[in-house]
C-alpha positions in Angstrom: -8.4 -88.7 -18.2 -4.9 -89.5 -19.4 -5.4 -93.2 -20.3 -8.3 -95.5 -21.3 -10.5 -96.8 -18.5 -9.8 -100.4 -17.8 -12.0 -103.2 -16.4 -10.0 -103.2 -13.3 -10.7 -99.6 -12.5 -13.2 -99.0 -9.7 -16.6 -97.8 -11.2 -17.8 -94.4 -10.1 -21.3 -93.9 -11.6 -22.7 -90.4 -11.3 -26.4 -91.1 -12.1 -29.1 -93.6 -11.2 -28.8 -95.5 -14.5 -25.1 -96.2 -14.0 -25.6 -97.0 -10.3 -28.2 -99.6 -11.2 -25.9 -101.3 -13.6 -23.1 -101.3 -11.1 -25.4 -102.9 -8.5 -26.4 -105.5 -11.1 -22.7 -106.4 -11.7 -22.2 -106.9 -8.0 -25.2 -109.2 -7.7 -23.8 -111.3 -10.6 -20.4 -111.4 -9.1 -21.8 -113.0 -6.0 -22.7 -116.0 -8.2 -19.4 -116.3 -9.9 -18.3 -119.9 -10.1 -22.0 -121.1 -10.2 -23.1 -119.4 -13.4 -21.3 -117.9 -16.4 -22.0 -114.1 -16.3 -20.2 -111.8 -18.7 -20.8 -108.1 -18.1 -20.2 -105.6 -20.9 -19.6 -101.9 -20.0 -20.1 -99.5 -22.9 -20.5 -95.8 -23.4 -23.5 -94.1 -25.2 -25.0 -96.4 -27.9 -25.4 -94.8 -31.3 -27.3 -96.4 -34.2 -30.0 -95.7 -36.8 -33.3 -95.1 -34.9 -31.7 -94.3 -31.6 -32.7 -90.7 -30.6 -33.2 -89.2 -27.2 -30.8 -86.3 -26.8 -29.3 -87.0 -30.2 -32.5 -85.8 -31.8 -31.9 -82.3 -30.4 -28.4 -82.2 -32.1 -29.9 -83.6 -35.3 -32.6 -81.0 -35.4 -30.1 -78.2 -35.1 -28.1 -79.7 -38.0 -31.1 -80.3 -40.2 -32.3 -76.7 -39.7 -28.9 -75.2 -40.5 -28.4 -73.7 -37.1 -25.3 -73.3 -34.9 -24.3 -76.5 -33.2 -22.9 -75.5 -29.9 -19.8 -77.0 -28.2 -18.3 -76.1 -24.8 -15.1 -74.2 -24.9 -13.1 -75.1 -28.0 -15.0 -78.4 -28.5 -11.8 -80.4 -28.1 -13.3 -82.6 -25.4 -13.9 -86.2 -26.4 -16.7 -88.5 -25.7 -16.7 -92.2 -26.8 -19.7 -93.9 -28.4 -20.3 -97.5 -29.4 -22.1 -98.4 -32.6 -25.2 -100.6 -31.9 -24.2 -103.3 -34.3 -20.7 -103.5 -32.8 -22.3 -104.0 -29.4 -24.5 -106.8 -30.7 -21.5 -108.5 -32.2 -19.6 -108.2 -28.9 -22.5 -109.6 -26.8 -22.8 -112.6 -29.1 -19.1 -113.3 -28.9 -18.9 -112.7 -25.2 -21.8 -115.1 -24.6 -19.7 -118.0 -25.9 -16.9 -117.4 -23.3 -16.6 -119.7 -20.4 -16.6 -118.3 -16.8 -17.5 -114.8 -15.6 -15.8 -111.7 -16.8 -16.2 -108.0 -17.3 -15.4 -106.3 -20.6 -15.3 -102.7 -21.9 -16.3 -102.0 -25.4 -16.4 -98.7 -27.3 -15.5 -97.1 -30.6 -11.9 -97.2 -31.9 -11.8 -93.6 -33.2 -12.5 -91.2 -30.3 -12.2 -87.7 -31.9 -13.1 -84.3 -30.5 -16.7 -83.2 -30.5 -15.9 -80.3 -32.9 -14.6 -82.8 -35.4 -17.4 -85.4 -35.0 -20.1 -82.7 -35.4 -18.2 -81.1 -38.2 -18.1 -84.4 -40.1 -21.9 -84.8 -39.9 -22.5 -81.1 -40.7 -20.3 -81.3 -43.8 -22.0 -84.4 -45.2 -25.5 -83.0 -44.3 -24.8 -79.8 -46.3 -27.5 -77.8 -44.4 -25.4 -74.7 -43.6 -25.1 -75.6 -40.0 -21.8 -74.7 -38.3 -20.0 -75.4 -35.0 -19.9 -72.6 -32.5 -18.4 -72.3 -29.0 -19.9 -71.4 -25.6 -17.5 -70.3 -22.8 -16.8 -73.3 -20.7 -17.4 -72.3 -17.1 -20.5 -70.2 -17.7 -22.0 -72.9 -19.9 -21.4 -75.7 -17.3 -22.8 -73.6 -14.5 -25.9 -72.7 -16.6 -26.5 -76.3 -17.6 -26.2 -77.6 -14.0 -28.7 -75.0 -12.7 -31.1 -75.7 -15.6 -31.0 -79.4 -14.9 -31.6 -79.0 -11.1 -34.6 -76.7 -11.9 -36.0 -79.4 -14.3 -35.6 -77.0 -17.3 -33.1 -79.1 -19.3 -32.9 -82.7 -20.5 -29.1 -82.7 -19.9 -28.4 -84.7 -16.8 -25.2 -84.7 -14.6 -23.3 -87.1 -16.8 -23.5 -85.2 -20.1 -22.5 -81.9 -18.5 -19.8 -83.3 -16.3 -16.4 -81.8 -17.1 -14.7 -84.6 -15.2 -15.9 -87.1 -17.9 -14.7 -85.1 -20.9 -11.9 -87.5 -21.7 -13.6 -90.8 -20.8 -12.5 -93.6 -23.1 -13.0 -97.3 -22.5 -10.3 -99.9 -23.5 -11.9 -102.0 -26.3 -13.0 -105.5 -25.7 -10.8 -106.7 -28.7 -7.6 -105.5 -26.9 -8.0 -108.5 -24.5 -9.8 -111.2 -26.5 -9.2 -110.4 -30.1 -12.9 -109.9 -31.1 -13.4 -108.6 -34.6 -14.5 -105.0 -35.0 -17.6 -104.2 -37.0 -17.4 -101.7 -40.0 -18.8 -98.6 -38.2 -16.5 -98.3 -35.2 -15.9 -94.5 -35.7 -17.8 -91.9 -33.8 -18.2 -89.5 -36.7 -19.5 -92.1 -39.1 -21.9 -93.8 -36.8 -23.4 -90.4 -35.9 -23.9 -89.6 -39.6 -25.8 -92.9 -40.0 -28.0 -92.0 -37.1 -28.6 -88.5 -38.5 -29.6 -89.8 -41.9 -32.2 -92.1 -40.3 -33.5 -89.1 -38.3 -33.7 -87.0 -41.4 -35.5 -89.6 -43.4 -38.0 -90.4 -40.7 -38.6 -87.1 -39.0 -42.4 -86.9 -39.6 -42.8 -90.5 -38.3 -40.6 -89.7 -35.3 -42.6 -86.6 -34.4 -45.9 -88.6 -34.5 -44.7 -91.4 -32.1 -46.4 -91.8 -28.7 -45.8 -94.2 -25.8 -42.5 -95.5 -27.0 -39.1 -95.8 -25.4 -37.2 -92.6 -24.6 -34.6 -93.8 -27.0 -37.1 -94.0 -29.9 -38.3 -90.4 -29.6 -36.8 -87.0 -29.4 -36.0 -85.6 -25.9 -37.8 -82.5 -24.9 -35.6 -79.4 -25.4 -36.8 -77.4 -22.4 -34.6 -74.3 -22.0 -32.4 -75.5 -24.9 -35.1 -74.1 -27.2 -34.0 -70.6 -26.3 -30.5 -71.5 -27.5 -32.0 -72.8 -30.7 -33.8 -69.5 -31.3 -30.5 -67.7 -30.9 -28.7 -70.0 -33.3 
């Protein structure tokens, strides 16, 4: 992706979650002019207490293991800090009419640098290591189709490695909250995981975002790390 994704770009969701959001936007658009409906599109939300797939990454870091990236780890993936998203939603709710806005972090740095930042601050002896790109993508797609991996089609899609949304503030001048940087928001989420790991492990019947995702075949990679 050579430029940020704009609101005017045609959505192309690759999984059920994204498809459902796109269908919801189209339903709201049909009522434009009769109700005020502001839709916000955002990338992966990161905040203290939000886990899921991130818990796997955090476990590798806390145990001082190798944290694997694909290829050289220079691919980028934008996050949005939970509190930034809350601020944007409140501000957007005060707008008249119906609009669509993108919102994401300002500082979208390569995975290797983002992980390296957390690893350095954690001081656990973990380190970033690389997997060969093509074999890794093939293996991840096969594992997902066989139900052996929690990684779905979106996280393993090479086509999305440069995805970056143009920020809401670029159009409307909304203020940016303090933690608008991928590496720092991931560090805050890691610290929460580290401080609450026993409680997290004991959770039952909670949202998928409030508990650790099951590793599946990734556990083999952990043993080799």
